[in-house]
C-alpha positions, 0 to 999 in steps of 0.5 A, a space after each residue: 510800546 508797553 509790553 503786553 500780556 498774551 493771554 489777557 491783551 492787556 498793558 502787562 507793567 513792570 511786574 513790580 507794581 500793579 497800575 491802574 491802566 493794566 487792570 482797566 484794560 483786563 475788562 475785556 477779559 472779564 467780559 469776553 469769558 462769561 456772558 451777562 446775567 440774563 433777567 426772567 424776561 431774557 434781556 440783560 440785567 440783574 435777576 432775582 435771587 434764590 432762598 440763599 442768596 444773591 443779596 436776600 434781606 429778610 421781610 417779616 415772620 410768620 406761624 410755619 406750615 407744612 412744607 416750609 424750610 427748617 432751615 429758616 425758622 425764626 427761633 426768636 419769635 418761636 420762643 416769644 410765641 410758643 408757636 414756631 414761626 418761619 422768616 420770609 425774605 425778598 430778593 435784593 436786585 443787586 448783589 454785594 461782591 466784596 473783595 477782601 485782601 490780603 496785603 502782608 509783606 510776604 505778598 510782595 515777592 516773585 521770580 517769575 513774570 510778576 511779583 504775587 502782589 501784582 497777580 493778587 490786584 490783577 486777579 482781583 481787578 477781573 473778579 471786579 470787572 466780572 461782578 459788573 458784567 452781572 450786575 453787582 455792586 463793588 466793595 472792597 477792604 483790606 486789614 486795617 484799624 485805620 482805612 476805611 473800605 471802599 464803599 458799595 458801588 454799582 456800574 464802572 465806578 464802582 469798578 474803577 474805585 475798587 481797581 484805584 484801591 487795589 492799585 495803590 494797597 499792592 503798590 508796597 505792603 502797607 505800613 498799617 496792615 493787620 493781617 488777614 484776619 482782621 480784614 475777614 472779622 471786619 468782611 463778617 460785620 459789614 456784609 448781609 448774607 448772599 453776598 459774594 466775598 472773593 479773598 486775595 490771600 497768602 496761603 500761609 497767612 489764610 492756613 492761620 485764619 481759624 477754621 470757624 472763619 471760614 465755616 462762618 463766612 461760607 454758611 451765609 455767603 458765596 466765598 472764592 480763595 485766591 491762593 497767590 503762590 510764586 512757581 519756585 515755592 511749588 516746585 524749587 530746584 534740589 541745589 543750593 538756593 541763595 536768598 538776599 534777606 535783610 541786607 544778607 545772602 542765604 543759602 539754603 541746600 534743597 537738596 537736604 531732605 530735612 531743608 526740602 521737608 521744610 520748604 515743603 511744609 512751608 509752602 506746599 503744605 498750607 495749600 494741600 490743607 486749604 483745599 482739602 478743609 476749605 473744599 468740603 465747606 463750599 468754598 471755592 479755592 482757587 491757587 494762582 502762580 505768579 506767571 499763569 494768566 491773571 484770567 486762568 481761574 475763570 470757569 474753572 474748577 479748583 485745581 490740586 496742588 501738585 507737590 
């Protein structure tokens, strides 16, 4: 009989590689936690979006009149005509949710319950089922200069394509991984304003991305940054800690103040920096440990890291 994750009632796999079965089973968790979006007539379905997002598409420009939102001034037409013009938008019926997967080798590690890579796949699956529940189309990509993104698609078909990709990407580190910043650059080129972007990432790799990249994404999209950590990284023991690295044993004395400070700088400081800087720029930052329930972030506010 397959193991079961008590928090989600989903097949838990072996914790080393994600399985498609466990990602599919997480559907119940996402659908149980969040009600469907309501349409204008009170029926379940896709609702029109506000001006900033949920798939706003440019329609036309007209002359500016008193009361128009100054943020939507069309500067090109204004400069060309000599008279102020504003942009008009129409709402698309479906929003796009894009999963951006960090597949750096540092994620393929874990000391409790499962690897961080497996947790990334599971969190991505919950986000995908949630998006499907809300009527969004789904797409996904990782940092690669050769592998194409998973094209947008709606409904269960769209979710299953994304889950299949997560299963493959997080089975082992892809040989052609080009890094998180490349993935975010690709996302910036592909997305229209108003999309939702869910980024699954290692904190150190996310902290290395220039702040301007995060700020630019947050200006035009709803961005959720899911930071995958292992409990050992946040709270190491004050003792000798042996590691196997490249066929040899390396021992760290974490009772030594200098070594402990370096550990903090490597694992905890990036989390604190990201929460402080990105939280102030309209990004949602969630810290998810490898032994957390994969749906624990649903309906919660980002919580600060305890150093």
